[in-house]
C-alpha positions in Angstrom: 14.0 95.8 119.4 11.5 93.5 117.9 13.3 90.4 118.9 10.4 88.4 120.0 8.3 88.8 116.9 11.2 88.2 114.6 11.9 85.1 116.5 8.4 83.8 116.0 8.6 84.5 112.3 11.9 82.7 112.1 10.1 79.7 113.6 7.3 79.8 111.1 9.9 80.1 108.3 11.8 77.1 109.6 8.7 75.0 109.7 7.5 76.0 106.2 11.0 75.2 104.8 11.1 71.9 106.6 7.7 71.0 105.1 8.8 72.0 101.5 11.9 70.1 101.7 10.4 66.9 103.1 7.4 66.8 100.4 10.2 67.3 97.6 12.5 64.7 98.8 9.8 62.1 99.5 8.8 62.6 95.7 12.2 61.2 94.7 12.7 57.7 93.7 15.4 55.6 95.4 17.6 56.0 92.4 16.9 59.9 92.4 17.4 60.1 96.2 20.8 58.3 95.9 21.9 60.7 93.0 20.7 63.6 95.1 23.1 62.7 98.0 26.0 62.3 95.7 25.4 65.7 94.0 24.9 67.3 97.2 28.3 66.2 98.4 30.0 67.2 95.3 28.4 70.6 95.2 29.9 72.7 98.0 28.5 76.1 98.8 30.8 78.8 99.6 33.7 76.3 99.8 31.8 73.9 102.2 29.6 70.7 102.0 28.0 68.3 104.2 30.5 65.4 104.8 29.8 62.2 103.0 29.7 60.2 106.1 26.5 62.1 107.3 24.8 61.8 103.9 25.4 58.2 102.8 22.6 56.4 104.6 20.3 59.4 105.2 16.6 59.1 104.4 14.5 62.1 103.5 13.8 63.1 107.1 17.5 62.9 108.0 18.4 64.7 104.8 16.0 67.6 105.8 17.4 67.9 109.3 21.1 68.1 107.9 20.4 70.6 105.2 18.6 73.0 107.6 21.2 72.5 110.4 23.9 73.1 107.8 22.8 75.8 105.6 19.9 77.4 107.5 16.1 77.2 106.6 15.7 79.4 103.5 19.2 78.8 102.1 18.6 75.0 102.4 15.6 75.3 100.1 17.7 77.2 97.5 20.4 74.6 97.7 18.1 71.7 97.5 16.3 73.2 94.2 19.8 73.6 92.7 20.8 70.1 93.5 17.6 68.6 92.3 18.2 70.0 89.0 21.6 68.3 88.7 20.2 65.2 90.1 17.8 64.9 86.9 14.7 65.7 89.0 13.7 68.9 87.3 10.1 68.4 87.7 10.4 68.1 91.5 12.7 71.1 91.4 10.0 73.2 89.5 7.4 72.2 92.2 9.6 73.2 94.9 10.3 76.5 93.3 6.6 77.2 92.9 5.8 76.3 96.3 8.8 78.4 97.6 7.5 81.5 95.8 3.9 80.9 96.9 4.5 80.1 100.6 7.9 81.7 101.4 8.3 84.4 98.8 11.5 85.2 96.7 14.6 84.4 98.6 18.1 85.2 97.6 19.6 84.7 101.0 22.4 82.5 99.7 23.5 85.1 97.0 23.0 88.2 99.4 24.9 86.5 102.3 27.7 85.5 99.8 27.8 89.0 98.5 27.7 90.6 101.8 30.5 88.5 103.2 32.8 90.0 100.4 31.4 93.5 101.2 32.1 92.8 104.9 35.7 91.5 104.3 36.6 94.7 102.2 35.1 96.8 105.1 37.4 95.2 107.7 40.3 95.5 105.4 39.7 99.2 105.1 38.9 99.8 108.8 41.9 97.8 110.1 44.5 98.6 107.6 46.1 101.1 109.7 46.7 101.2 113.5 47.3 104.3 115.7 50.8 104.1 117.0 50.2 104.8 120.5 50.0 108.6 120.7 51.6 109.2 117.2 50.6 108.9 113.5 48.7 106.0 112.1 50.7 103.4 110.3 49.9 100.4 108.1 49.3 97.4 110.3 51.5 95.1 108.0 54.3 97.7 108.3 54.2 98.0 112.0 53.3 94.6 113.1 56.4 92.6 114.3 56.1 88.8 114.7 55.8 87.7 118.3 56.7 84.2 119.7 53.6 82.2 120.6 54.2 79.0 122.7 51.5 76.3 122.5 49.9 75.3 125.8 46.6 74.0 127.1 47.7 70.8 129.1 47.7 71.3 133.0 51.0 71.2 134.7 49.9 68.0 136.5 49.6 66.0 133.3 53.5 66.3 132.9 53.8 63.9 135.7 51.9 61.1 133.9 54.3 60.9 131.0 57.7 59.1 130.9 60.5 60.2 133.2 63.1 60.8 130.3 64.1 64.3 129.2 60.7 66.1 128.1 60.7 67.9 124.8 58.7 71.0 125.1 56.7 72.3 122.3 58.7 75.2 120.5 57.4 78.8 120.6 56.6 79.9 117.0 56.7 83.1 115.4 53.3 84.6 114.9 52.8 84.3 111.1 49.9 83.1 109.3 51.0 79.5 109.7 51.0 79.8 113.3 47.7 81.7 113.7 46.0 79.1 111.3 47.3 76.3 113.9 45.6 78.0 116.9 42.2 76.2 115.9 44.0 73.0 114.9 42.5 69.8 115.8 43.9 67.2 118.2 45.2 63.5 117.5 41.3 62.4 117.5 40.5 65.4 115.0 38.5 67.3 117.5 39.1 71.2 116.8 38.8 73.6 119.8 36.0 76.1 119.6 37.8 78.4 122.1 41.5 79.5 122.0 42.8 81.6 124.8 46.0 83.9 123.9 47.5 84.9 127.3 50.4 87.0 128.3 51.6 89.9 130.5 50.5 93.5 130.0 51.9 95.3 126.9 53.0 92.0 125.3 51.1 92.6 122.0 47.9 90.4 122.5 45.6 93.2 121.2 47.9 93.8 118.2 48.2 90.1 117.5 44.3 89.8 117.7 43.8 92.6 115.3 46.3 91.2 112.9 44.4 88.0 113.0 41.3 89.8 112.1 43.0 91.7 109.3 44.7 88.6 107.9 41.2 86.8 107.9 39.7 89.5 106.0 42.5 89.4 103.4 41.9 85.6 102.8 45.1 84.3 104.6 43.4 82.7 107.7 40.7 80.2 108.4 39.9 79.9 104.5 36.7 77.9 104.1 36.1 77.8 107.9 35.0 81.2 108.9 32.6 83.5 107.0 32.5 86.4 109.5 34.9 87.6 112.3 34.0 90.2 114.7 36.5 92.0 117.1 34.9 92.6 120.6 36.9 94.9 123.0 35.7 93.7 126.4 36.7 96.8 128.3 34.6 99.1 126.0 31.5 96.8 126.0 31.4 96.6 129.8 31.6 100.5 130.0 29.2 101.2 127.3 25.9 102.4 128.9 22.4 101.1 127.9 21.5 97.6 126.5 22.4 96.1 123.3 22.0 92.6 121.7 24.8 90.6 120.2 22.9 91.3 116.9 23.4 95.1 117.5 27.0 94.6 118.2 27.5 92.7 115.0 25.7 95.6 113.1 28.1 98.1 114.7 30.8 96.5 113.0 29.1 96.1 109.5 29.5 98.7 106.8 25.8 99.6 106.9 22.7 98.7 109.1 21.3 96.5 106.2 23.6 93.6 107.1 21.6 90.2 106.8 22.3 89.6 110.6 19.7 86.8 110.8 21.4 84.9 108.0 24.8 85.6 109.6 23.6 84.2 113.0 21.9 81.2 111.5 25.4 79.8 110.8 27.3 80.1 114.1 29.8 77.4 113.3 31.0 79.9 110.5 31.6 82.7 113.0 34.7 83.9 114.9 34.4 86.3 117.8 37.6 87.9 118.9 37.1 88.9 122.7 40.0 91.2 123.6 40.8 91.8 127.1 38.6 89.2 128.8 40.4 89.8 132.0 38.3 92.9 132.5 35.4 90.7 133.3 34.5 90.6 137.1 36.0 87.6 139.0 32.9 86.8 141.1 29.7 85.5 139.3 26.9 87.8 140.0 23.1 87.8 139.0 23.7 90.7 136.5 26.4 88.5 134.9 24.0 85.7 134.1 24.9 84.5 130.5 22.6 85.7 127.8 21.4 82.9 125.6 19.4 84.8 122.9 21.6 86.8 120.3 18.6 89.2 119.8 18.0 90.0 123.4 18.9 93.5 124.3 21.0 93.4 127.5 24.2 94.5 129.1 27.6 93.9 127.6 28.6 91.8 130.6 25.7 89.3 129.9 26.5 89.1 126.3 30.2 88.5 126.9 29.3 85.9 129.7 27.1 84.2 127.1 29.7 83.9 124.5 32.6 82.8 126.9 30.4 80.1 128.5 29.1 79.2 125.0 25.5 79.4 126.2 25.2 82.0 123.5 25.9 80.5 119.9 27.7 77.4 121.3 29.1 76.3 117.8 30.8 79.8 117.2 34.6 80.0 117.4 36.1 82.2 120.2 39.6 83.8 120.2 40.1 85.2 123.7 43.0 87.4 124.9 43.7 87.9 128.7 46.5 88.7 131.1 48.3 85.9 132.7 47.2 86.8 136.0 43.5 86.1 135.2 44.1 83.3 133.0 43.3 80.5 135.6 40.3 82.1 136.7 38.9 82.7 133.4 39.6 79.0 132.1 37.1 77.8 134.6 34.4 79.7 132.7 35.3 78.4 129.3 34.6 75.0 127.5 37.6 73.0 126.8 39.7 75.9 125.7 43.1 75.6 123.9 45.8 78.0 125.4 48.7 79.7 123.8 51.3 81.9 125.5 52.3 85.2 123.8 55.8 85.3 124.7 56.8 88.5 123.1 59.8 89.4 120.8 62.6 87.0 120.1 66.0 88.8 119.9 65.7 88.8 116.1 62.4 90.6 116.2 63.6 93.1 118.7 66.1 94.2 116.0 63.4 94.3 113.5 61.2 96.5 115.6 64.0 99.0 116.1 64.5 99.4 112.5 60.8 99.7 111.8 60.4 102.3 114.5 63.2 104.6 113.3 63.0 106.0 109.9 66.8 106.8 109.9 68.7 103.6 109.4 71.8 105.0 111.0 69.8 106.0 114.1 68.1 102.7 114.3 71.5 100.9 114.2 73.0 103.2 116.8 69.9 102.8 119.1 69.8 99.0 118.7 73.4 98.7 119.3 73.4 100.7 122.5 70.4 98.8 124.0 71.9 95.4 122.9 74.9 96.3 125.0 72.8 97.0 128.0 71.8 93.5 128.8 69.1 93.9 131.4 67.3 96.7 129.2 67.6 94.5 126.2 66.0 91.7 127.9 63.1 93.8 129.1 62.5 94.7 125.4 60.8 91.3 124.8 57.5 93.3 125.7 56.5 95.4 122.6 55.1 98.3 124.8 58.4 98.5 126.8 60.2 98.4 123.5 58.0 101.4 122.0 59.0 103.4 125.3 62.7 102.6 124.9 62.7 103.5 121.2 60.6 106.7 122.1 63.2 107.9 124.8 66.1 107.1 122.6 64.7 108.9 119.7 64.2 111.9 121.8 67.7 111.8 123.3 69.4 111.0 119.9 67.7 114.1 118.5 69.2 116.2 121.3 72.6 114.5 120.7 72.4 112.7 124.1 72.5 109.1 124.9 70.7 106.7 127.3 73.0 106.7 130.3 70.7 105.0 133.0 70.5 101.3 133.5 67.0 100.0 133.8 66.3 96.7 135.3 62.4 96.7 135.6 59.4 97.7 133.7 58.8 100.2 136.3 62.2 102.0 135.8 61.6 101.9 132.0 58.2 103.5 132.4 59.6 106.2 134.7 62.3 106.9 132.3 59.7 107.7 129.8 58.0 110.2 132.1 61.3 111.9 132.9 62.0 112.4 129.2 58.7 114.0 128.8 59.3 116.3 131.6 62.8 117.2 130.4 61.5 117.9 126.8 58.9 120.3 128.3 61.7 122.8 129.0 60.3 126.1 130.5 56.7 124.7 130.6 58.1 122.0 133.0 56.1 123.1 136.1 52.8 123.3 134.2 53.4 119.8 132.7 54.3 118.6 136.2 50.9 119.8 137.5 49.0 118.2 134.6 50.8 114.9 135.2 49.8 114.9 138.7 46.2 115.5 137.7 46.5 112.7 135.1 47.8 110.2 137.8 44.7 111.0 139.9 42.5 110.4 136.7 44.3 107.1 136.1 43.9 106.1 139.8 40.2 106.7 139.9 39.7 104.9 136.6 41.5 101.8 137.9 39.7 101.6 141.1 36.3 102.0 139.1 37.3 99.6 136.4 37.1 102.6 134.0 39.3 102.8 130.8 37.3 105.2 128.9 37.0 108.9 129.8 34.7 111.5 128.3 35.5 115.0 127.1 33.6 116.2 130.2 36.0 114.2 132.3 39.0 116.0 130.9 37.4 119.4 130.9 36.6 119.0 134.7 40.3 118.5 135.4 41.4 121.0 133.0 43.2 118.4 130.9 41.4 118.9 127.6 43.9 120.2 125.0 46.8 119.8 127.3 50.2 118.6 126.5 49.8 115.3 128.6 46.4 114.6 126.9 48.3 114.6 123.6 51.1 112.5 124.9 49.4 109.9 127.1 45.7 109.7 125.8 44.3 108.4 122.5 41.2 109.9 121.3 38.4 107.6 119.9 35.3 108.5 118.1 32.2 106.2 118.4 29.1 106.6 116.3 26.3 107.6 118.7 22.5 107.8 118.1 22.5 111.4 117.3 26.1 112.4 117.1 29.7 111.1 117.5 30.7 110.2 121.0 34.3 111.1 121.6 36.1 109.2 124.5 39.7 109.0 125.6 41.9 106.0 127.0 45.5 105.8 127.8 48.0 104.8 125.3 48.2 101.5 127.0 46.3 99.9 129.9 49.5 99.2 131.5 50.4 102.8 131.5 47.2 103.9 133.3 48.2 101.3 135.8 51.6 102.8 136.3 50.3 106.3 136.7 47.8 105.0 139.2 50.4 103.6 141.3 52.6 106.9 140.9 49.7 108.9 142.2 50.1 107.3 145.6 53.8 108.6 145.8 52.8 112.0 144.7 50.4 112.6 147.6 51.1 115.5 149.8 52.6 114.8 153.3 49.3 116.1 155.0 46.9 114.0 153.0 44.8 111.4 154.9 46.5 108.0 155.3 44.8 104.8 154.0 45.1 105.1 150.2 47.9 102.6 149.8 46.4 100.2 152.4 43.2 100.3 150.6 44.8 99.3 147.5 46.9 96.5 149.0 44.2 95.1 151.0 41.6 94.9 148.3 39.4 91.7 148.3 40.0 88.7 146.1 37.5 90.0 143.3 39.8 93.1 142.9 43.2 91.5 143.3 43.5 90.4 139.9 42.4 93.7 138.4 44.9 95.7 140.7 47.7 93.2 140.4 49.9 95.3 138.0 49.2 98.6 139.8 50.4 97.0 143.0 53.5 95.7 141.2 54.3 99.1 139.7 53.9 100.6 143.3 56.5 98.2 144.7 58.8 99.3 141.8 58.4 103.0 142.5 59.3 102.4 146.2 63.0 101.8 145.7 65.3 104.4 147.1 66.6 105.1 143.7 63.2 105.6 142.2 62.0 107.8 145.0 65.0 110.0 144.4 64.1 110.2 140.7 60.4 111.1 141.4 61.5 113.8 144.0 63.7 115.3 141.6 61.4 115.2 138.5 58.3 116.3 140.3 59.8 118.6 142.9 58.0 116.9 145.7 58.8 114.8 148.9 57.5 111.3 148.9 55.7 110.5 152.2 57.7 107.9 154.1 54.6 106.1 155.3 53.9 104.8 151.7 56.9 102.5 151.9 56.3 101.8 155.5 52.8 100.8 154.9 53.7 98.6 151.8 56.4 96.8 153.8 54.0 96.1 156.7 51.5 94.7 154.3 54.0 92.2 152.9 55.0 91.1 156.5 51.3 90.6 157.3 51.1 88.0 154.5 53.0 85.7 156.8 50.1 85.4 159.1 48.3 82.0 158.6 45.0 83.3 157.4 46.5 85.1 154.4 49.7 83.2 153.8 50.1 82.0 150.2 48.9 78.4 150.0 50.6 75.6 148.5 51.3 72.9 151.3 52.4 69.6 150.1 49.5 67.0 149.8 50.1 63.8 151.6 48.4 60.5 151.3 45.7 59.8 148.8 43.7 62.3 147.1 40.1 62.4 148.1 37.5 61.6 145.4 35.3 64.5 146.1 34.4 67.6 144.2 35.1 71.0 145.5 32.5 73.9 144.7 33.7 75.9 141.8 33.8 79.0 143.9 36.3 77.4 146.2 38.4 76.1 143.4 38.6 79.7 142.0 39.6 80.9 145.4 42.4 78.4 145.6 43.7 79.3 142.1 43.7 82.9 143.1 45.8 82.0 146.3 48.2 79.9 144.4 48.7 82.8 141.8 49.1 85.3 144.7 52.3 83.6 145.9 54.1 84.3 142.6 52.5 87.7 142.2 53.9 88.8 145.7 57.5 87.6 144.5 57.0 89.8 141.3 56.2 92.8 143.6 59.4 92.3 145.6 61.5 91.8 142.3 60.2 95.1 140.9 61.7 97.1 143.9 65.2 95.9 143.1 66.2 96.9 146.6 67.9 93.9 148.3 67.5 95.2 151.8 63.8 95.7 151.3 63.3 92.3 149.9 65.3 90.6 152.7 63.4 92.5 155.4 60.0 91.7 153.6 60.9 87.9 153.3 61.8 87.7 157.0 58.2 87.3 157.9 57.6 84.7 155.2 60.1 82.0 156.2 58.6 79.6 153.7 58.0 80.5 150.1 55.7 77.9 148.5 54.8 78.0 144.8 52.3 75.3 143.6 51.1 74.4 140.1 53.2 77.0 138.4 54.3 76.5 134.7 57.3 78.7 134.9 58.4 81.0 132.3 61.9 82.6 132.1 60.7 85.7 133.6 59.1 83.8 136.5 62.5 82.2 137.2 64.3 85.6 137.0 61.9 86.9 139.5 62.1 83.8 141.9 65.9 83.8 141.6 66.3 87.5 142.6 64.1 86.8 145.6 66.0 83.7 146.6 69.3 85.5 146.3 68.1 88.3 148.6 66.3 85.8 151.2 67.4 86.0 154.8 69.0 83.2 156.8 66.7 80.2 157.4 64.5 80.6 154.4 62.7 77.6 152.8 61.5 77.3 149.3 59.0 74.5 148.2 58.1 74.1 144.6 55.0 71.8 144.3 53.8 70.2 140.9 55.5 72.9 138.9 56.6 72.8 135.4 60.3 73.2 135.1 60.6 72.9 131.2 60.3 76.1 129.1 59.1 76.4 125.5 61.9 76.8 122.9 61.8 79.1 120.1 61.3 77.3 116.8 64.3 77.6 114.6 64.5 77.4 110.9 66.2 74.6 109.3 69.8 74.9 108.4 71.0 74.7 104.9 72.8 71.4 103.8 76.0 73.2 103.9 75.6 74.5 107.4 74.4 71.1 108.6 77.6 69.5 107.2 79.7 72.1 108.7 78.0 71.6 112.1 78.4 67.9 111.9 82.2 68.4 111.9 82.0 70.0 115.3 81.9 67.0 117.7 81.8 69.0 121.1 78.3 69.7 122.2 77.5 71.9 125.1 75.1 70.6 127.6 71.7 72.2 127.5 70.9 75.0 129.9 67.8 74.4 132.1 65.0 76.7 133.0 66.2 76.4 136.5 69.6 77.5 136.0 69.1 81.2 137.2 67.6 79.8 140.5 70.6 77.5 140.8 73.1 80.4 140.4 71.2 82.5 142.8 71.5 79.8 145.4 75.4 79.9 145.2 75.3 83.5 145.9 77.2 84.5 149.2 74.2 86.6 150.4 71.6 83.8 149.6 70.2 82.6 153.0 68.1 79.7 151.5 68.3 76.8 154.0 65.7 74.4 152.6 64.7 73.4 149.0 61.8 71.1 148.5 60.8 69.8 145.0 57.7 67.9 145.3 55.7 66.3 142.5 57.9 67.9 139.8 59.4 66.3 136.7 63.3 66.9 136.9 64.8 66.6 133.5 68.5 65.9 133.1 69.4 69.6 132.5 67.7 70.6 135.6 69.5 67.9 137.6 72.9 68.9 136.1 72.3 72.6 137.2 71.0 71.7 140.5 74.0 69.4 141.2 76.4 72.4 140.6 74.4 74.4 143.0 74.4 71.7 145.6 78.4 71.9 145.3 78.5 75.6 146.2 75.3 76.8 147.9 76.6 78.2 151.2 73.4 78.1 153.3 71.6 75.0 151.9 71.1 72.5 154.7 68.1 70.5 153.6 67.1 69.1 150.2 63.8 67.2 149.7 62.8 65.3 146.4 59.3 64.1 147.0 57.3 62.2 144.5 59.4 63.7 141.6 60.3 62.1 138.4 64.1 61.8 137.9 66.0 59.7 135.3 68.9 57.4 136.3 71.3 60.0 134.7 69.6 62.7 136.7 70.1 60.7 139.9 73.7 60.2 139.1 74.1 64.0 138.4 72.4 64.9 141.8 74.5 62.4 143.7 77.7 64.0 142.2 76.7 67.3 143.8 75.6 65.7 147.0 78.9 63.8 147.4 81.0 66.9 146.7 83.3 67.7 149.5 82.1 71.2 150.0 78.3 70.4 149.7 76.6 71.7 152.9 73.4 69.6 152.8 72.9 67.9 156.1 69.3 66.6 155.7 68.2 64.5 152.6 64.4 63.5 152.2 63.7 61.0 149.5 60.5 59.9 148.1 61.0 58.8 144.6 59.0 56.3 142.4 62.5 54.8 141.2 63.8 54.4 144.6 65.5 51.1 143.6 67.6 52.9 141.1 68.2 55.6 143.6 69.7 53.4 146.1 73.2 52.9 144.5 73.7 56.6 144.3 72.6 57.1 147.9 75.3 54.7 148.9 77.8 56.9 147.2 76.4 60.1 148.9 76.5 58.5 152.4 80.1 57.3 151.8 81.4 60.7 150.6 79.4 63.5 152.1 81.2 64.7 155.1 78.1 66.7 156.7 75.1 64.6 155.9 73.4 63.6 159.2 69.9 62.9 158.4 68.3 60.7 155.6 64.6 60.3 155.4 63.1 57.5 152.9 59.4 57.2 152.7 56.5 55.9 150.7 57.9 52.5 149.3 58.7 49.1 150.3 62.4 48.6 150.9 63.5 45.3 149.4 66.2 43.2 151.2 69.0 43.9 148.8 68.1 47.7 149.1 68.5 47.5 152.9 71.6 45.5 152.5 73.2 48.2 150.3 72.1 51.0 152.8 73.6 49.1 155.6 77.0 48.6 153.8 77.1 52.4 153.3 76.1 53.1 156.9 79.0 50.9 158.2 81.5 52.8 156.0 83.9 54.7 158.3 83.6 57.9 156.7 79.8 57.9 156.8 78.6 60.7 159.3 74.8 59.8 159.3 73.3 60.3 162.8 69.6 59.6 161.8 68.0 57.3 159.2 64.3 57.8 159.2 62.0 55.2 157.3 58.4 56.9 157.5 55.0 56.9 155.8 54.1 53.3 155.0 57.9 52.0 154.3 57.5 48.3 154.6 60.4 46.3 156.1 60.7 42.5 156.0 62.1 40.6 159.1 65.3 40.1 157.3 65.6 43.7 156.6 64.9 44.7 160.3 67.8 42.2 161.4 70.2 44.0 158.9 69.3 47.2 160.4 69.6 46.0 164.1 73.2 44.8 163.2 74.1 48.2 162.0 72.5 49.9 165.0 74.6 47.6 167.2 77.8 48.6 165.6 77.1 52.3 165.6 75.4 53.2 168.9 75.3 56.9 167.9 73.1 56.1 164.8 69.3 56.6 165.4 67.0 54.4 163.1 63.5 55.5 163.1 60.7 53.4 161.3 56.9 53.6 161.2 54.1 51.7 159.9 51.2 53.5 158.3 49.2 55.4 160.9 52.0 55.0 163.6 54.4 57.2 165.0 58.1 56.8 164.3 60.1 54.8 166.9 63.7 53.9 167.3 64.6 50.7 166.2 65.3 48.3 169.3 68.5 46.3 169.3 
């Protein structure tokens, strides 16, 4: 590359262009300069012009800076010459043209760039008009793409606590049409537009397909009109694995229809560029010298440095970025980005699931039959919100319908659906079954080696060495990709979906022979924090394969015996997480927050630990084996989840684990978002709205927390303690929690600490706590609106037959509040044995006397109080 020389040449051109422009504009009279500014505002180039606010009071020096900054050096000269003619300064325009020809040479950069923009769009439309449908035929992207739900995000969970305490209204999830895609880079209330948008979601949810559809729609002129001139798709995994060095300019040329693209002119306007970085979770977690961000678009370097430069915005800081990543790495990635706007890819709505089925099946009758069957299987239908799972289900159903069979098994997890696909492949192999079994074993080993080495691309030589070249499993599970090399085409293979590579990698551990050396599973589970995110889905699949039912399936389909030590090693690893040094963090923070900054590396480690707690529950959920989960949780007596913005799937996972938890289990939710995004619904017609208005009965809203509340009421649930700390509790959550308090068989302690609750919410909670069958014995209250809560606490104290301990903390108790408490404590049916006033509760002398009076009348009642920094002591009579 001749990057350095080119850069020097570029600097000379900039200086010459600046000199020519300044001389020309200084030749203008004040009237001509004023006219020039007006004409410049009214003569946009390629749909854009310099805002009038920047032009209105500009002198010649300011105008030169703005022209070059906005258009680039040579294009700025061409634009100025044209505007001078319109401003009746033809003599100045002619002199500028002569000087331009003499010193800069003929320039047609504006025209060539404009023409190439059109040529590039046509090339993108041609290249991305069709997508390869996993391992099948290529289909038109507009025909195959089914809209996904995308929920806006971006604000931290902690920010929710700063708002009012009334029922929050979450932003609705929108279907991924051009309107939604256009709003991804929408400005905020101050008009500031984000330069970086992060699309996050679980594996197989359709992030890559959505990113490709955005690129295609941009090329078709449907997106970012007048804002983006060039958009480039950058698959992070491929760039990280590509050998050798390449500059960003080289990567751009690779996507152009020819090598004559005006790259320098393209890069001269970074604010008009969009880079789509797909799969940014593939980047290493820990910063290393080899990952130092590249700052020069013409520097030949590694793909890692180029990607790091774009993500950190040290390379082309004005360019737009659209980044896709898995949820598990989203927190870590956001720390490397500059003010990103986040959006969650939520998958298919129920309506879009049906559309997908009818797009997949060519025969409408088969589509209807398949869809009806899956719709009746509630669990399987729910899993189909993930497009890749939906594809597997459709593929298996298609095979079974062609054979005149039906889907008879119930699939509750992603693991079971993926295994179902493997089973269908082996069944369809017929007499070739043993050979396909052997090929699948080999493919599993290849998948495992690739996952551990961060490798998703495999060469023809890799397949030939394993005797997989041209095999049946290669056709079914691997996609072939041809890349233009220096001398010849380079052929590579990758799995039909990255999540399927991770599934096969997990399966490889169960297909190991009994006599093989131990340690494989332990090495996977005990990987360091740098690899933990990368191996999260593989680990989750491993757990899913360890249920007794899945093990029986594997042994039947592969004709093998799964080693018992795999399950034993995995259970032992979970139980070791209860040790303090590796326990999931999330302890409640008391007192004032220190105004100190933690090192960035420590913050990343803390974020990883917070994510790890929820990820461990996902692993346990995937087993769907109650006894295993109960045994695993017995060594984790306290489940702590901190700073989690819960999704419906998160609550499904948590609810299952709570339902299986052993006696004495504690659950603490700290600073968690308990309000989910709702699907945006179309407006009803006037007739439907009028009909709807006649129906006066309105069902109360279902909260995101309802599955957890229902799990708490299960007879096998052993949850003893529930702490909600620094959470906003909308009325719908309080309503469902109230119903759980009435029926939860094992719940003995409830804590509401620094959480926002409305007065209606307090009333609902008090109804549950005052219910005759409520088993809560200890109630810990630390609420900002304690004055409102007192009246409801009085009701609870008077009616709850088992409440023995009440702890109030953190606020001043006014005299009338103490009088209310004392009247409830004197009530004959009040069973309270301990009243604890801790952590800076202030009592006046009158309040103390009131409490002493109660103490004298009820000798069995212990009243503890403390001042800040002292230990609680019994109140003396």
